[in-house]
Each structure stands twice: as C-alpha cells, then as structure tokens.
C-alpha positions in Angstrom: 87.4 -88.3 163.3 85.9 -86.5 160.3 82.4 -84.9 160.5 80.3 -82.8 158.1 81.6 -79.2 158.2 78.3 -77.6 159.0 77.9 -79.9 162.0 81.3 -78.8 163.3 80.5 -75.2 162.9 77.2 -75.6 164.8 78.9 -77.5 167.6 81.3 -74.6 168.0 78.3 -72.4 169.0 78.9 -69.9 166.1 75.5 -70.5 164.6 72.9 -73.2 163.8 73.6 -76.0 161.4 71.2 -74.5 158.8 72.9 -71.1 159.1 76.2 -72.8 158.7 75.0 -74.4 155.4 74.1 -70.9 154.1 77.6 -69.6 155.1 79.2 -72.4 153.1 77.0 -71.8 150.1 77.9 -68.1 150.1 81.6 -69.0 150.1 82.3 -67.4 153.5 83.7 -70.6 155.0 87.2 -71.9 154.3 88.7 -75.3 155.1 92.5 -75.2 155.3 92.5 -71.8 153.4 90.4 -73.2 150.5 86.8 -72.2 150.0 84.7 -74.9 151.5 82.0 -76.8 149.7 78.7 -78.1 151.2 79.1 -81.7 152.3 82.8 -81.5 152.9 84.1 -83.3 156.0 86.7 -82.1 158.5 88.6 -83.3 161.6 88.4 -80.7 164.3 91.7 -81.8 165.7 93.6 -81.5 162.4 91.9 -79.0 160.1 91.6 -75.2 160.2 88.2 -73.8 159.7 87.6 -70.1 159.2 84.5 -67.9 158.6 85.2 -64.6 156.9 88.9 -65.4 157.4 88.5 -65.7 161.2 89.3 -69.1 162.8 86.4 -70.5 164.7 86.9 -71.9 168.2 85.8 -75.4 168.4 85.0 -77.0 171.7 85.2 -80.8 171.3 82.3 -82.9 172.7 83.0 -83.8 176.3 83.8 -87.5 176.7 83.6 -89.5 180.0 84.8 -93.1 180.1 85.7 -95.8 182.5 88.5 -98.2 181.8 89.7 -101.4 183.5 93.4 -100.9 183.4 95.6 -104.0 183.2 98.8 -104.3 185.2 102.1 -103.4 183.4 100.8 -100.2 181.7 101.5 -96.6 182.6 98.9 -93.8 182.6 100.9 -91.0 181.1 100.1 -89.3 177.7 103.8 -89.5 176.9 105.3 -92.7 175.7 108.8 -94.0 176.2 110.8 -96.8 174.4 110.0 -100.2 175.9 107.2 -99.0 178.0 103.5 -100.0 177.6 101.0 -97.2 177.8 97.2 -97.4 178.4 96.5 -95.2 175.4 98.0 -97.8 173.1 95.1 -100.0 174.3 92.4 -97.4 174.2 93.1 -95.8 170.8 90.1 -93.4 171.1 89.5 -90.9 168.3 89.6 -88.0 170.8 92.6 -87.0 172.9 91.9 -88.1 176.5 93.8 -87.9 179.8 93.4 -90.0 182.9 91.7 -88.6 186.0 94.3 -89.4 188.6 96.5 -92.3 188.0 97.2 -95.9 188.8 100.9 -96.9 189.0 102.3 -99.3 186.4 101.9 -102.4 188.7 98.3 -101.6 189.7 95.1 -102.4 187.9 91.4 -101.6 188.0 89.2 -98.6 187.5 90.5 -95.6 185.7 88.4 -92.6 184.6 89.2 -90.9 181.3 88.0 -87.6 179.9 88.8 -84.5 177.8 87.0 -82.3 180.4 89.7 -80.5 182.4 87.2 -79.0 184.8 85.8 -82.3 185.8 89.3 -83.8 186.1 90.3 -81.0 188.5 87.1 -81.5 190.6 87.7 -85.2 190.9 91.4 -85.0 191.8 91.6 -81.9 194.0 92.3 -82.8 197.6 89.6 -80.4 199.0 86.8 -82.5 197.5 88.0 -85.7 199.3 86.5 -88.1 196.8 86.6 -91.7 197.9 88.7 -94.3 196.1 88.2 -98.0 197.0 90.8 -100.7 196.5 91.3 -104.4 197.0 94.8 -104.9 198.4 96.6 -108.3 198.4 99.6 -108.7 200.7 102.4 -111.2 200.5 101.7 -113.4 203.6 99.0 -114.9 205.7 98.5 -113.3 209.1 96.6 -114.2 212.2 93.3 -112.6 213.0 94.9 -110.5 215.7 97.6 -109.3 213.3 95.0 -108.3 210.7 93.1 -106.3 213.3 96.3 -104.6 214.3 97.0 -103.6 210.7 93.5 -102.2 210.4 93.9 -100.1 213.5 97.4 -98.8 212.5 96.2 -97.7 209.0 93.1 -96.1 210.4 95.2 -94.2 213.0 97.8 -93.4 210.4 101.5 -94.2 209.6 104.3 -91.9 208.6 105.4 -92.9 205.0 108.2 -90.4 204.9 109.6 -88.6 201.9 108.0 -85.4 203.1 104.5 -86.8 203.0 104.3 -87.4 206.7 101.5 -89.3 208.4 98.7 -90.6 206.2 95.7 -92.9 207.0 92.8 -94.7 205.4 89.2 -93.7 205.8 88.1 -97.4 206.0 89.7 -100.8 206.0 88.5 -104.4 206.4 90.2 -107.7 206.1 88.3 -110.0 203.7 90.0 -113.3 203.1 93.0 -114.9 201.3 95.4 -112.0 202.4 93.1 -109.4 200.8 92.0 -106.1 202.5 89.3 -103.8 201.3 90.5 -100.2 201.7 89.2 -96.7 201.2 91.2 -93.5 200.7 90.2 -89.9 200.3 93.7 -88.7 199.5 96.3 -89.9 197.1 100.0 -89.6 197.8 102.3 -91.2 195.3 102.2 -95.0 195.7 100.5 -94.4 199.1 99.0 -97.8 199.7 102.2 -99.7 198.9 104.2 -97.3 201.1 101.8 -97.7 204.0 102.0 -101.5 204.0 105.8 -101.4 203.5 106.0 -99.3 206.7 104.3 -102.3 208.4 106.9 -104.6 206.8 104.3 -106.0 204.4 104.5 -106.2 200.6 101.6 -105.4 198.4 101.5 -108.0 195.6 98.3 -106.9 193.9 96.5 -103.6 194.0 93.1 -103.1 192.3 90.9 -100.0 192.3 87.3 -101.0 192.3 85.6 -97.6 192.9 86.3 -93.9 192.3 83.9 -91.1 193.4 81.0 -93.5 193.4 81.8 -94.9 190.0 82.2 -98.7 190.3 84.4 -101.1 188.2 81.5 -103.6 188.4 81.6 -106.1 185.5 84.0 -104.2 183.3 86.5 -106.7 181.9 90.2 -106.1 182.0 91.2 -103.8 179.1 87.6 -102.9 178.4 86.5 -99.3 178.0 82.9 -97.9 178.4 81.1 -94.6 178.3 79.7 -93.5 181.7 75.9 -93.9 181.9 73.5 -91.1 183.0 73.6 -92.2 186.6 77.4 -92.3 186.7 77.6 -88.8 185.1 75.4 -87.4 187.8 77.8 -88.7 190.4 80.8 -86.9 189.0 79.0 -83.7 187.9 
C-alpha cells in the first residue's frame, strides 16, 4: 500500500513528518536511487528509501485481526497446487501470519498479525492461553457415556506419536453430539486424536475463543480488526 514518503519516514522513527519534508526539499532523500520529490508516494514493502544514501529501517504498523476461518483452507503462508489457503481469502495489504493454526478440516476463530512478539506470547506453552472449541462427534451417546468421555478427557489420554498423555482443562456435553471443550496446550490435531483414542470421530471442530478473544458474531470468511478491549487481552 503506497503512502506519502514523508509519512513513511516519520513512521520509521528517523524524524518528524515536518523534518522529513525538509530533508526531501534539500534533496537528501532518495526513492529507489532517484532523488525524491515532495508528495511522492512509496510502498514500504517494495521500495527502497535512503537518507544521505543510508537505507532507513521501516517498522510496519502493527496489525491485529480476527478471522472466521472456513473449513477446507490451510493456514500456511506457503501455497501448493490444488490447495486452498486462508490468505487467498484475506488478501490484506500487509504481510500477515496466523497465531497458531487450525487444521484444514477445522473452522472458527483465527488471530492474524505481523507482530512476532505477540504471536510468540500467545503460542508459547508457558503462557497456557485458553482455547475453546465446539466439538461435534459422529454418533449419539447415552448420558452415562458422555459423562465417561468428560472424565476420561479431564484425566487425560495417551495420544501416542511421542506426545504422550494429554488432557483438557474443561469439557461439557451440550446437545446434539456437541461438546464444549477448553485446552491450554496445542499438540498437532490434538482434539481429533483424543476422541479417536476413545473410538469416536470428530466430524466438526470449531474454535470459538482464543486467549479471551471471542468469535462472537463474526461471519464465516469475515475479517475484523481487534477492538481496544480485545487488544488489552492479548497485550
């Protein structure tokens, strides 16, 4: 996204916007090796900006978004032939990455940012951020069977593949084969593997909350900037 050159210089922290205008007027600023003119626009991701022939370091504005991921899309920044990727839907002007992931067959809340520090804080196991899901299984069970599942997953089950015993922080059967479930860890496909260990198949998995940020009324495929209250939760 192109912006006025003096604004970009000011955002870099090199000097104020007014001082940047003076540098441009004095011919000390170059845009892609050509002396810049006042009012020129540049894209901080594509253009090279120098002052006295020294490239300025530009820190892009930090972006924090929530996205309702549809099923059938991967969360990787890499794309592969025949594979649908969330960034094909988002098409945001700033390069973003997902905070944690949802597998291709899962849907729901996904946080997106260009802030590496926040991403690390939200995904590192030591912080134990809660993630809440609605989990639909493939068959109707009795009340006693549902209670047994709740107890087994609270106590923990061994999902193998070197991950050992894992458990949920909270779980409750709702209705229509749906459980509400809370995790504070995130092994690969953990929920599906836990239920598979109990001979049950997860047919729909939706994340509805992450670190206090709620999916709420966000429609499938919709993206929205975090509001002030949500930013406080993650910062």
